[in-house]
C-alpha positions in Angstrom: -58.0 74.2 -103.0 -54.8 76.4 -102.7 -52.9 77.5 -99.7 -50.5 80.5 -99.6 -47.6 80.6 -97.1 -46.2 84.1 -96.9 -43.3 83.5 -94.5 -40.9 80.8 -93.4 -42.6 77.6 -92.1 -40.9 74.5 -90.9 -40.9 71.5 -93.2 -42.9 69.6 -90.6 -45.9 71.9 -91.4 -45.3 72.4 -95.1 -45.2 68.6 -95.8 -48.6 68.2 -94.0 -50.1 71.0 -96.1 -48.6 69.7 -99.4 -50.0 66.2 -98.7 -53.4 67.8 -98.4 -53.5 70.3 -101.4 -51.4 72.7 -103.5 -49.2 75.0 -101.5 -47.4 78.2 -102.7 -44.6 79.7 -100.6 -44.2 83.4 -101.6 -42.3 85.6 -99.1 -41.8 89.3 -98.5 -45.1 90.4 -100.1 -46.2 94.0 -99.7 -49.8 94.6 -98.8 -50.5 95.6 -102.4 -48.8 92.5 -103.8 -50.7 90.3 -101.3 -54.0 91.9 -102.2 -53.3 91.2 -105.9 -53.0 87.4 -105.5 -54.9 86.5 -102.3 -58.1 86.0 -104.3 -56.7 82.7 -105.7 -56.3 81.1 -102.3 -58.5 79.3 -99.8 -56.1 79.7 -96.9 -53.3 82.0 -95.8 -50.5 81.1 -93.4 -48.4 83.9 -91.9 -46.1 84.5 -89.0 -45.5 87.9 -87.4 -44.3 90.0 -90.3 -47.2 89.7 -92.8 -50.0 92.3 -92.1 -53.4 90.7 -92.8 -55.3 93.9 -93.1 -59.0 94.5 -93.8 -57.9 95.2 -97.4 -56.3 91.8 -97.7 -59.3 90.2 -96.1 -61.6 91.9 -98.6 -59.5 90.9 -101.5 -59.5 87.2 -100.4 -62.7 86.2 -102.1 -62.0 82.5 -101.6 -60.4 82.8 -98.2 -61.8 80.4 -95.6 -59.0 80.5 -93.0 -56.1 82.7 -92.0 -53.5 81.0 -89.8 -50.8 82.5 -87.6 -47.8 80.2 -87.0 -47.3 81.4 -83.5 -49.2 82.7 -80.5 -50.5 86.3 -81.1 -52.7 87.5 -83.9 -52.1 91.2 -83.6 -51.0 91.3 -87.2 -54.4 90.0 -88.4 -57.6 92.0 -88.5 -59.7 89.4 -86.7 -62.8 91.5 -86.7 -62.7 91.9 -90.5 -62.1 88.2 -90.9 -65.0 87.4 -88.5 -67.4 89.6 -90.5 -66.5 87.7 -93.7 -66.9 84.3 -92.0 -63.1 83.6 -92.3 -61.8 81.5 -89.5 -58.6 82.7 -87.8 -56.4 80.0 -86.1 -53.1 80.1 -84.4 -50.6 77.8 -82.7 -50.7 79.0 -79.1 -49.0 76.1 -77.4 -46.2 74.9 -79.7 -43.7 77.5 -78.6 -44.8 77.9 -74.9 -41.9 76.0 -73.4 -39.4 77.7 -75.6 -40.6 81.2 -74.6 -40.7 80.2 -70.9 -37.2 78.8 -71.1 -36.0 82.0 -72.8 -37.6 84.1 -70.1 -35.8 82.2 -67.4 -32.6 82.4 -69.3 -32.9 86.2 -69.4 -33.8 86.4 -65.7 -30.6 84.4 -64.9 -28.6 86.5 -67.3 -29.7 89.6 -65.6 -29.1 88.3 -62.1 -25.6 87.1 -62.9 -24.7 89.9 -65.3 -23.7 87.4 -67.9 -23.9 89.7 -71.0 -21.6 92.4 -69.6 -19.3 89.7 -68.2 -18.9 88.0 -71.6 -18.4 91.4 -73.4 -15.8 92.5 -70.8 -13.8 89.3 -71.0 -13.9 89.3 -74.9 -12.6 92.9 -74.8 -9.6 91.7 -72.8 -10.7 92.9 -69.3 -10.8 90.8 -66.1 -13.5 92.7 -64.1 -14.5 90.0 -61.6 -15.2 92.3 -58.7 -17.2 94.8 -60.7 -19.5 92.1 -62.1 -20.9 90.7 -58.9 -24.5 89.4 -59.4 -27.3 88.1 -57.3 -28.9 84.7 -56.7 -32.5 84.2 -57.8 -33.3 81.9 -54.9 -35.7 83.6 -52.6 -36.3 86.5 -54.9 -39.8 87.7 -55.8 -40.9 87.1 -59.4 -44.0 89.0 -60.6 -45.8 87.7 -63.6 -48.1 90.1 -65.5 -50.4 87.4 -67.0 -50.7 83.8 -65.8 -51.8 82.1 -69.0 -50.0 79.1 -70.6 -46.6 80.7 -70.8 -46.9 82.6 -67.6 -47.8 79.4 -65.8 -44.8 77.6 -67.3 -42.5 80.4 -66.1 -44.0 80.2 -62.7 -43.3 76.4 -62.5 -39.7 76.8 -63.6 -39.2 79.8 -61.2 -40.5 77.8 -58.3 -38.0 75.1 -59.3 -35.3 77.7 -58.7 -36.9 78.4 -55.3 -38.2 81.9 -56.3 -41.3 83.4 -54.7 -43.9 83.9 -57.4 -46.9 86.3 -57.6 -49.0 87.4 -60.5 -51.5 90.0 -61.8 -54.2 88.4 -64.0 -57.8 89.8 -63.8 -59.1 86.7 -65.7 -57.6 84.1 -63.3 -59.3 83.0 -60.1 -57.3 83.0 -56.8 -57.9 79.3 -56.4 -56.6 78.5 -59.9 -53.5 80.6 -59.3 -52.9 79.0 -55.9 -53.0 75.5 -57.5 -49.9 76.7 -59.4 -48.2 78.0 -56.3 -48.8 81.6 -57.3 -50.4 84.4 -55.2 -52.6 86.8 -57.2 -52.2 90.5 -56.5 -53.3 93.8 -58.0 -50.9 95.3 -60.5 -49.7 98.0 -58.2 -49.2 95.5 -55.3 -47.2 93.2 -57.6 -44.9 96.0 -58.9 -44.1 97.2 -55.4 -43.3 93.6 -54.3 -41.1 92.2 -57.1 -37.4 91.8 -57.7 -38.1 90.7 -61.3 -41.3 91.4 -63.3 -42.0 89.5 -66.5 -44.8 90.3 -69.0 -46.9 87.5 -70.4 -50.1 89.0 -71.8 -51.3 89.3 -75.4 -51.0 92.7 -77.1 -54.5 94.2 -77.2 -55.9 97.8 -77.0 -56.3 97.1 -73.3 -52.7 95.9 -72.7 -50.9 98.4 -75.0 -48.9 100.6 -72.6 -50.0 98.5 -69.6 -46.6 99.1 -68.0 -46.1 102.8 -68.3 -44.3 105.6 -66.4 -46.6 105.4 -63.4 -46.2 101.6 -63.1 -42.5 101.6 -63.6 -42.2 104.3 -60.8 -43.5 101.7 -58.3 -40.6 99.3 -58.9 -37.6 99.0 -56.4 -34.3 100.5 -57.6 -33.0 96.9 -57.6 -35.8 95.5 -59.7 -35.5 94.1 -63.2 -38.0 94.1 -66.1 -38.4 91.3 -68.6 -40.5 91.2 -71.8 -40.7 88.1 -74.0 -44.4 88.6 -74.9 -45.1 91.5 -77.3 -43.6 94.9 -77.9 -45.9 97.7 -76.9 -47.1 96.2 -73.6 -44.3 98.2 -71.9 -44.0 101.8 -72.8 -40.5 101.9 -74.3 -39.9 105.6 -73.8 -40.9 105.4 -70.1 -38.7 102.3 -69.7 -35.8 104.1 -71.3 -36.1 107.0 -69.0 -36.1 105.0 -65.7 -33.1 102.9 -67.0 -31.1 106.0 -67.9 -31.9 107.6 -64.5 -30.9 104.4 -62.7 -34.4 104.1 -61.1 -34.4 100.4 -61.8 -31.5 97.9 -62.1 -32.0 96.8 -65.6 -34.2 95.1 -68.3 -34.1 92.2 -70.6 -36.1 92.5 -73.9 -36.8 90.0 -76.6 -39.6 92.0 -78.3 -40.1 95.6 -79.4 -42.9 97.8 -80.5 -41.2 98.2 -83.9 -39.3 95.3 -85.3 -36.7 94.8 -86.6 -35.5 96.9 -83.7 -32.1 97.9 -85.2 -31.3 101.4 -84.0 -33.7 101.2 -81.0 -32.1 103.4 -78.3 -33.0 101.0 -75.6 -30.7 98.3 -76.9 -27.6 100.4 -76.5 -28.2 101.1 -72.8 -25.6 99.4 -70.5 -28.2 98.0 -68.2 -30.3 96.4 -71.0 -29.8 93.0 -72.5 -31.7 92.4 -75.7 -32.3 89.5 -78.1 -33.9 89.7 -81.6 -37.3 88.1 -80.9 -35.8 84.7 -80.2 -38.3 83.4 -77.7 -39.8 80.8 -80.0 -36.7 80.2 -82.0 -35.8 76.6 -81.1 -35.8 73.6 -83.4 -38.5 71.9 -81.3 -40.8 74.9 -81.1 -40.6 75.6 -84.9 -41.5 72.0 -85.7 -44.3 72.0 -83.2 -45.8 75.4 -84.2 -45.6 74.5 -87.9 -47.3 71.1 -87.3 -50.0 72.6 -85.1 -50.9 75.4 -87.6 -50.9 73.1 -90.6 -53.4 70.7 -88.8 -55.5 73.8 -87.9 -55.7 74.9 -91.5 -56.6 71.4 -92.7 -59.3 71.0 -90.1 -60.8 74.4 -91.0 -60.8 73.6 -94.8 -62.4 70.3 -94.1 -65.2 71.8 -92.1 -64.0 70.7 -88.6 -63.3 73.0 -85.6 -59.5 73.3 -85.3 -57.7 72.8 -82.0 -56.9 76.6 -81.6 -59.6 78.8 -83.2 -59.3 82.5 -82.4 -62.7 83.8 -83.5 -64.9 80.9 -82.4 -65.3 79.5 -78.9 -62.2 77.5 -77.9 -62.8 73.8 -77.4 -60.4 71.5 -75.5 -59.3 68.5 -77.6 -61.5 66.0 -75.8 -64.5 68.4 -76.0 -63.8 69.0 -79.7 -63.7 65.3 -80.4 -67.1 64.8 -78.6 -68.8 67.8 -80.0 -67.6 67.5 -83.7 -70.6 65.4 -84.9 -73.0 67.5 -82.9 -71.7 70.7 -84.6 -72.5 69.1 -88.0 -75.9 68.0 -86.6 -76.7 71.5 -85.4 -75.9 73.0 -88.7 -78.0 70.5 -90.5 -80.9 71.0 -88.2 -80.7 74.8 -88.7 -80.8 74.5 -92.4 -83.6 71.9 -92.4 -85.7 74.0 -90.0 -85.6 77.2 -92.1 -86.2 75.4 -95.3 -89.2 73.6 -93.8 -90.6 76.7 -92.1 -89.9 79.0 -95.0 -89.4 82.0 -92.7 -87.3 83.4 -89.9 -89.0 84.7 -86.7 -87.5 87.1 -84.2 -86.7 84.6 -81.4 -84.9 81.3 -81.5 -84.5 79.0 -78.5 -81.9 76.3 -78.4 -82.2 73.6 -75.8 -79.4 71.2 -75.0 -80.0 68.0 -73.0 -78.0 65.0 -71.8 -74.2 64.8 -72.0 -74.1 68.0 -74.1 -74.7 70.1 -71.0 -71.2 69.2 -69.7 -69.7 71.2 -72.6 -69.6 74.7 -73.9 -72.5 74.8 -76.3 -71.9 78.2 -77.8 -70.3 76.6 -80.9 -73.4 74.4 -81.4 -75.6 77.5 -81.3 -73.3 79.2 -83.8 -73.5 76.1 -86.0 -77.4 76.0 -85.9 -77.6 79.7 -86.7 -75.1 79.2 -89.6 -77.4 76.6 -91.1 -80.5 78.6 -90.5 -79.1 81.9 -91.8 -77.3 80.7 -94.9 -80.4 80.2 -97.2 -81.5 83.8 -96.3 -78.1 85.4 -96.9 -76.2 86.4 -100.0 -72.9 86.2 -98.0 -71.2 83.0 -96.7 -72.4 82.2 -93.2 -70.6 79.8 -90.9 -69.8 79.3 -87.2 -67.4 82.2 -87.3 -69.8 84.9 -88.3 -73.2 83.4 -87.5 -73.7 85.1 -84.2 -72.8 88.6 -85.4 -75.0 88.1 -88.4 -77.9 87.0 -86.2 -77.4 90.1 -84.1 -77.5 92.3 -87.2 -80.8 90.8 -88.1 -82.2 91.5 -84.7 -82.6 87.8 -83.8 -83.0 87.1 -80.1 -81.1 83.9 -79.2 -81.6 82.0 -76.0 -80.0 78.8 -74.7 -81.6 76.3 -72.3 -79.7 73.4 -70.6 -81.5 70.5 -69.2 -80.6 67.2 -67.4 -80.1 63.7 -68.6 -82.3 62.1 -71.2 -83.9 58.6 -71.1 -84.0 57.8 -74.8 -80.9 59.6 -76.1 -77.4 60.3 -74.7 -77.8 63.9 -76.0 -80.4 66.0 -77.7 -80.5 69.3 -79.5 -83.9 71.0 -79.8 -84.6 74.3 -81.5 -87.8 76.3 -81.6 -89.5 79.5 -82.5 -91.1 80.4 -79.2 -93.5 82.8 -80.8 -95.0 80.0 -82.9 -96.7 77.0 -81.2 -95.5 73.5 -82.2 -92.7 75.0 -84.2 -89.6 73.0 -83.3 -87.0 70.5 -84.5 -84.8 68.1 -82.6 -81.9 65.8 -83.4 -79.3 63.6 -82.0 -76.4 61.4 -83.0 -77.2 57.7 -83.5 -74.4 55.3 -84.4 -72.4 58.3 -85.6 -75.0 59.7 -87.9 -77.1 62.9 -87.6 -80.7 61.9 -87.0 -83.9 64.1 -87.0 -86.0 62.8 -84.2 -88.7 65.4 -83.9 -90.4 68.0 -86.1 -93.1 70.4 -85.0 -93.9 68.2 -82.0 -94.1 64.9 -84.0 -91.6 62.1 -83.5 -89.6 61.0 -86.6 -86.4 59.2 -87.2 -84.3 59.7 -90.3 -80.8 60.7 -91.2 -80.8 64.4 -92.1 -78.8 64.5 -95.4 -79.2 64.9 -99.1 -82.4 65.7 -101.0 -85.7 65.4 -99.1 -89.4 66.2 -99.6 -91.2 67.2 -96.4 -94.9 67.6 -96.3 -97.7 68.2 -93.7 -101.1 66.8 -94.5 -104.3 65.6 -92.9 -104.1 61.8 -92.2 -106.3 60.3 -94.9 -106.1 57.1 -96.9 -104.4 57.5 -100.3 -102.2 60.5 -99.7 -98.9 58.6 -99.6 -99.8 56.9 -102.9 -100.8 60.3 -104.5 -97.5 61.9 -103.5 -95.6 58.9 -104.7 -97.4 59.1 -108.0 -96.4 62.7 -108.5 -92.8 61.8 -108.0 -93.0 58.7 -110.2 -94.4 60.8 -113.1 -91.5 63.1 -112.7 -89.1 60.1 -112.7 -87.9 61.0 -109.2 -86.9 57.9 -107.1 -87.6 57.6 -103.4 -84.8 56.4 -101.2 -86.7 56.3 -97.8 -90.0 57.3 -96.2 -90.6 58.4 -92.6 -94.0 59.3 -91.3 -95.5 60.5 -88.0 -98.9 61.8 -86.9 -100.3 63.6 -84.0 -103.4 61.5 -83.8 -105.4 59.2 -86.1 -107.1 61.4 -88.7 -105.1 64.4 -87.5 -102.0 66.2 -88.9 -99.3 64.0 -90.2 -95.7 64.8 -91.3 -94.0 62.8 -94.0 -90.3 62.9 -95.0 -89.2 61.3 -98.2 -85.5 60.9 -99.3 -85.1 61.6 -103.0 -82.4 60.7 -105.6 -83.1 63.8 -107.7 -83.9 67.5 -107.3 -87.5 68.6 -107.5 -88.3 71.3 -110.0 -90.7 74.2 -109.0 -93.3 72.8 -111.5 -93.3 69.4 -109.7 -93.5 71.1 -106.3 -96.7 72.9 -107.4 -98.3 69.6 -108.2 -98.1 68.4 -104.6 -100.5 71.2 -103.5 -103.1 69.8 -105.9 -103.1 66.6 -103.8 -106.2 66.7 -101.5 -105.4 67.4 -97.8 -101.8 68.4 -98.4 -101.3 71.6 -96.3 -97.6 72.3 -96.8 -94.8 70.8 -98.9 -91.2 71.8 -99.0 -88.0 70.6 -100.8 -85.2 70.4 -98.2 -81.6 70.1 -99.5 -78.7 69.3 -97.2 -75.2 68.1 -97.8 -74.8 64.3 -98.2 -73.5 62.5 -95.2 -70.3 60.3 -95.4 -71.0 57.9 -98.2 -74.7 58.1 -98.2 -76.3 59.0 -101.6 
């Protein structure tokens, strides 16, 4: 495997990646240059400058993961990556405190007029009376967005005895109240604040969120702060209200076009600006680099990383518990479609036991990935399984049930349109076990090469099947059998040491009473041959 790093990355992350596989650091690539070489790499690590366009994604024939060493992913075409089954990961928490501290630093700098004061004194002037500031104690701070960073800013502001309110349509009032924050509408917030600070991602919905109409609601004494993303605040509208003195000032760390050299906003006397320094601390750079490196390694090794962008997010404890079940679900999906030999229009996934305490969407995606891969010419994984299922017109439903008596957790999948067409599995002593197939109870580890057959329960069938395998010099590693009733239908699963040729498969149908026989091939499981 090979990893391309196209921008600066702290040594803490580079050393982790280099211990894992080959890493090439090639900076300042144009889109054309990146497209020319990306086909050689399994992973791409970027920061904010590299544009990972649809053209780059298409050229990355080996790409399995694109990683952003930072919070946002607005420079990555996530939709194009998802369609190709390429996981996108970022490092959303490594620089949170650094950005929150920078925000508070800019608020204090605005309040106490630190930048003009420093510039005045360095120019040889003593303008003490002209540079009177205000205290932040008791002032109203409005946060547009109350996510990780917004919540940290709220905590720090409350420590300075500020009053804190927020606009966040995705946050419940109870959750906000637990942080000492009152939720308001955007208009209410803007009319209330002394300082307003932006903490949302840049999306089509948030681009220009703070425009001329919104800025007009601010008090003449209010200040605007943006350490999130350029483009959330309409820069032209902001410039106009600042020039006309309709607000007191602004502090900006991010701009719609960067580097922002020559941006007219920066030269205004009531603006302080920094060159996108929010995450630029030693601690943040180490943390972000380490987080993104671990995310890349997890993705390349088939695990769900801590911060996936285009798969359902899993908290660390949830990810640890669900990881073996994600593998199990994918194995069950692959086994089921190989056994059934067809895809029907409806698939039902039932989750029982401890699994119902977690977000099971990733398990559904894993099952669909296993089920769709044999029927697809393109790579299918938990990233693009759901969109691919929708494209095929599959109707997916989930059912969640209570505790189980025999297993801590159980995953069951079925084709509701076909009677007695189901598969169930669980984790036993850390291994993925098949425990039910088409209504019959079994127990075997789902891994490696298997022969599965359905026959009428009659004496001699096991010996006849074994004879066919023996004549083909194929060794049997295990046998599992189940039957609905004596003399009724019976399912047999045999573990094999070698592949079965189509010619050998044909011979099974010549054995009396064999109704169906399928070769099922799954990845081996940790040390099992």
